[in-house]
C-alpha positions as CSV (number, residue, x, y, z in Angstrom):
1,M,-6.6,-13.5,3.4
2,Q,-4.7,-13.5,6.7
3,I,-6.6,-11.2,9.0
4,V,-4.6,-9.7,11.9
5,I,-6.5,-7.6,14.4
6,L,-4.4,-5.6,16.8
7,N,-5.2,-3.1,19.5
8,D,-4.2,0.2,18.0
9,A,-2.3,2.0,15.2
10,T,1.1,1.7,16.9
11,E,0.8,-2.1,16.9
12,V,-0.4,-2.1,13.3
13,A,2.7,-0.1,12.2
14,A,5.0,-2.4,14.2
15,Y,3.5,-5.6,12.7
16,G,3.9,-4.2,9.2
17,A,7.5,-3.1,9.9
18,D,8.2,-6.7,11.1
19,I,7.1,-8.0,7.8
20,F,9.2,-5.6,5.8
21,T,12.3,-6.1,8.0
22,A,12.0,-9.9,7.6
23,Q,11.8,-9.5,3.9
24,L,14.9,-7.3,3.6
25,N,16.9,-9.5,5.9
26,K,15.9,-12.5,3.8
27,N,16.5,-10.8,0.4
28,A,18.6,-7.6,0.5
29,N,17.7,-6.9,-3.2
30,S,14.0,-7.0,-2.6
31,I,11.5,-5.2,-4.9
32,L,9.1,-3.2,-2.7
33,G,5.8,-1.7,-3.7
34,L,5.1,1.3,-1.5
35,A,2.1,3.5,-0.7
36,T,1.4,7.0,0.5
37,G,-1.3,8.4,2.8
38,S,-1.5,8.8,6.6
39,T,-1.6,5.1,7.5
40,P,1.9,4.2,6.2
41,V,3.7,7.1,8.0
42,A,4.1,5.2,11.3
43,L,5.3,2.1,9.5
44,Y,7.9,4.2,7.6
45,Q,9.1,5.8,10.9
46,A,9.6,2.4,12.3
47,L,11.6,1.3,9.3
48,I,13.7,4.5,9.5
49,E,14.5,3.7,13.1
50,R,15.4,0.1,12.4
51,N,17.6,1.2,9.4
52,K,19.5,3.7,11.6
53,A,19.9,1.0,14.3
54,G,21.5,-1.3,11.7
55,E,18.7,-3.9,11.9
56,M,18.2,-3.8,8.2
57,S,19.4,-2.1,5.0
58,F,17.8,-0.6,1.9
59,K,21.0,-0.4,-0.1
60,G,20.0,-3.1,-2.6
61,V,16.3,-2.3,-2.6
62,T,14.3,-1.1,-5.6
63,S,10.9,0.5,-4.9
64,F,7.8,1.2,-7.0
65,N,5.1,3.5,-5.6
66,L,1.4,2.8,-6.3
67,D,0.3,6.1,-7.7
68,E,0.8,9.8,-8.3
69,Y,-1.3,12.8,-9.0
70,L,-1.4,13.6,-12.7
71,G,-0.3,17.2,-13.3
72,L,2.2,17.4,-10.3
73,D,5.9,17.1,-10.7
74,G,8.1,15.6,-8.0
75,S,9.0,18.9,-6.5
76,H,5.4,19.8,-5.7
77,L,4.8,19.7,-2.0
78,Q,1.6,17.6,-2.5
79,S,3.2,15.2,-5.0
80,Y,3.6,11.6,-3.8
81,R,7.3,11.7,-4.9
82,H,7.8,14.6,-2.4
83,F,5.9,12.6,0.3
84,M,8.1,9.5,-0.2
85,N,11.3,11.5,-0.1
86,S,10.3,13.4,3.1
87,Q,8.7,10.5,4.9
88,L,11.1,7.7,4.0
89,F,13.7,7.9,1.2
90,D,15.7,10.9,2.6
91,H,16.1,9.1,5.9
92,I,17.3,5.6,4.9
93,D,20.3,4.2,3.0
94,I,18.4,3.6,-0.3
95,D,19.8,4.6,-3.7
96,N,17.3,7.3,-4.9
97,A,17.9,6.1,-8.5
98,N,16.2,2.9,-7.5
99,T,13.0,4.5,-6.2
100,F,10.3,4.8,-8.8
101,V,7.1,6.8,-8.6
102,P,4.7,7.2,-11.5
103,P,5.6,10.5,-13.3
104,G,2.8,13.0,-12.7
105,D,4.4,15.4,-15.1
106,A,4.7,13.0,-18.0
107,K,4.2,14.6,-21.4
108,N,2.5,11.4,-22.6
109,P,0.9,9.8,-19.5
110,I,-0.5,6.9,-21.5
111,S,2.9,5.9,-22.6
112,A,4.3,6.5,-19.2
113,C,1.8,4.0,-17.8
114,H,3.0,1.3,-20.2
115,E,6.7,2.1,-19.4
116,Y,6.0,1.8,-15.6
117,E,4.5,-1.7,-16.1
118,E,7.5,-2.7,-18.2
119,K,10.0,-1.4,-15.6
120,I,8.3,-3.5,-12.9
121,A,8.5,-6.5,-15.1
122,Q,12.1,-5.9,-16.0
123,K,12.9,-5.9,-12.2
124,G,11.3,-9.2,-11.8
125,G,8.0,-8.1,-10.2
126,I,7.2,-6.9,-6.7
127,D,8.0,-9.0,-3.6
128,I,5.8,-7.1,-1.1
129,Q,3.2,-4.5,-2.0
130,L,2.1,-2.2,0.8
131,L,-1.5,-0.9,0.6
132,G,-3.8,1.4,2.5
133,I,-7.6,1.4,1.8
134,G,-9.9,4.3,1.0
135,R,-13.3,4.8,2.7
136,N,-14.9,3.7,-0.6
137,G,-12.7,0.6,-0.8
138,H,-10.1,2.0,-3.3
139,I,-6.6,0.6,-3.3
140,G,-4.0,2.8,-5.0
141,F,-6.2,5.1,-7.0
142,N,-8.3,2.2,-8.3
143,E,-11.7,3.7,-7.5
144,P,-15.0,1.8,-7.5
145,S,-15.8,0.4,-10.9
146,S,-12.1,-0.3,-11.6
147,G,-11.5,-3.4,-13.6
148,L,-10.2,-6.3,-11.4
149,T,-7.5,-7.1,-14.0
150,S,-6.6,-3.5,-14.8
151,R,-3.0,-2.5,-15.3
152,T,-1.2,0.8,-14.6
153,R,-3.2,3.6,-16.2
154,V,-4.7,7.1,-15.9
155,K,-7.6,7.1,-13.5
156,T,-10.3,9.7,-12.7
157,L,-10.7,10.3,-9.0
158,T,-14.1,10.1,-7.4
159,K,-15.6,13.1,-5.6
160,A,-15.3,11.2,-2.3
161,T,-11.5,10.8,-2.8
162,I,-11.1,14.4,-4.0
163,D,-13.0,15.6,-0.9
164,D,-10.9,13.3,1.4
165,N,-7.7,14.7,0.0
166,A,-8.7,18.3,-0.2
167,R,-7.3,18.9,3.3
168,F,-3.8,18.5,1.9
169,F,-4.3,21.4,-0.6
170,G,-4.8,25.1,0.1
171,A,-8.0,26.8,-0.9
172,D,-6.4,28.6,-3.8
173,E,-4.1,25.6,-4.7
174,Y,-4.6,23.4,-7.8
175,Q,-5.9,20.0,-6.8
176,P,-5.7,17.3,-9.5
177,H,-8.7,15.2,-10.3
178,L,-6.7,12.6,-12.3
179,S,-3.9,10.2,-11.3
180,I,-1.6,7.5,-12.6
181,T,-2.1,4.4,-10.6
182,M,-1.0,0.8,-10.7
183,G,-4.0,-1.3,-11.7
184,I,-5.6,-4.0,-9.6
185,G,-4.1,-6.6,-11.8
186,T,-0.7,-5.1,-11.2
187,I,-1.2,-5.2,-7.5
188,L,-2.4,-8.8,-7.6
189,D,0.8,-9.8,-9.4
190,A,2.9,-8.9,-6.2
191,K,4.2,-12.0,-4.5
192,K,2.8,-10.7,-1.1
193,V,0.4,-7.9,-0.3
194,V,0.2,-6.2,3.1
195,L,-2.7,-3.9,3.7
196,L,-2.8,-1.6,6.8
197,A,-5.9,0.1,8.1
198,T,-6.7,1.9,11.3
199,G,-9.6,3.9,12.6
200,D,-13.4,3.5,12.6
201,N,-13.6,5.6,9.4
202,K,-12.2,2.6,7.6
203,A,-14.6,0.0,9.2
204,D,-17.1,-0.1,6.4
205,A,-14.5,-0.5,3.7
206,I,-12.7,-3.3,5.7
207,Q,-16.0,-5.2,6.2
208,A,-16.8,-4.9,2.5
209,M,-13.3,-6.1,1.5
210,I,-13.2,-9.1,3.8
211,E,-16.8,-10.2,4.1
212,G,-18.5,-8.7,1.1
213,P,-18.7,-10.1,-2.4
214,L,-15.8,-9.9,-4.9
215,T,-16.9,-6.8,-6.8
216,A,-15.5,-3.8,-8.7
217,A,-17.8,-1.7,-6.4
218,C,-15.2,-2.4,-3.6
219,P,-11.8,-2.7,-5.5
220,A,-10.0,-4.0,-2.3
221,S,-12.2,-7.1,-2.4
222,A,-9.9,-8.3,-5.3
223,L,-7.5,-9.2,-2.5
224,Q,-9.8,-12.2,-1.7
225,M,-8.2,-13.7,-4.8
226,H,-4.6,-13.1,-3.7
227,R,-2.5,-16.1,-2.6
228,D,-0.7,-14.2,0.2
229,A,-2.6,-11.1,1.4
230,V,-2.1,-10.0,5.0
231,I,-4.7,-7.5,6.3
232,V,-3.4,-5.8,9.4
233,I,-6.0,-3.7,11.2
234,D,-6.8,-2.2,14.6
235,T,-9.9,-2.9,16.6
236,A,-11.6,0.3,15.4
237,A,-11.1,-0.6,11.7
238,A,-12.3,-4.2,12.5
239,S,-15.4,-3.0,14.4
240,K,-18.0,-3.8,11.7
241,L,-16.7,-7.3,10.9
242,K,-19.4,-9.9,11.7
243,D,-17.2,-12.4,13.6
244,I,-14.1,-10.7,15.0
245,E,-13.5,-13.5,17.5
246,F,-13.4,-16.1,14.6
247,Y,-10.7,-14.1,12.9
248,R,-8.7,-13.8,16.1
249,H,-9.0,-17.5,16.6
250,I,-7.7,-18.2,13.1
251,E,-4.8,-15.9,13.6
252,A,-3.9,-17.5,16.9
253,E,-3.9,-21.0,15.3
254,N,-1.8,-19.6,12.4
255,Q,0.8,-18.3,14.8
256,K,1.0,-21.7,16.4
257,L,1.5,-23.3,13.0
258,Q,4.2,-20.8,12.1
259,A,6.0,-21.4,15.4
260,Y,5.9,-25.1,14.8
261,L,7.3,-24.8,11.3
262,A,10.1,-22.5,12.5
263,S,11.1,-25.2,15.0
264,L,11.6,-27.9,12.3
């Protein structure tokens, strides 16, 4: 894993936006894996601004979102489809027909999971998969105990995740306890993975992911096996890593190498 430790959430978002901008300028028909949650919002805002400035375009892009609440249709204010429309899709030049989110209102959710996997494969696989990380180490809605080779499926949410997300739902509003999520195996199939994390509330999960054992108890630890995983975190999220200066040193040397290769 490439570990990038930056000062704050603003720098994390800008670094992530640089990666996605470079990808789209290299391949205008890229297949993007996208995520919801509070962490990606600043990155999406940066991409919107760059798109409006003409620095990159989403016209040829196809996107697949990680997950969706089971039982919510796309018009529900708490659905991830609504989140993506309001936070990104409605503000960029992407063809909405090429934006895919797992169908939370599917009549047969099991079949819908298989169809989602097939659609990703038909498009040639995901070029860059964006991730956040839950306090318990989940990626997507792959909660602790998720199989490290799992595919898109229906997943029960843990009480911790339900409690964390309860702030988005009203006291008398239905809050789903099930989801459709890409599996860990699906995520690992992406050519590149970019995980963003900010804040000290993510510090335990980040330490377990990077320095802990490869284990289903911390689903994000599966990224240790990925050939091109970039972990972009602020100093607060990095605060429980055992050797922060070592990771900073590695990244500094990596930047020197990249600069040398670019000069060839």
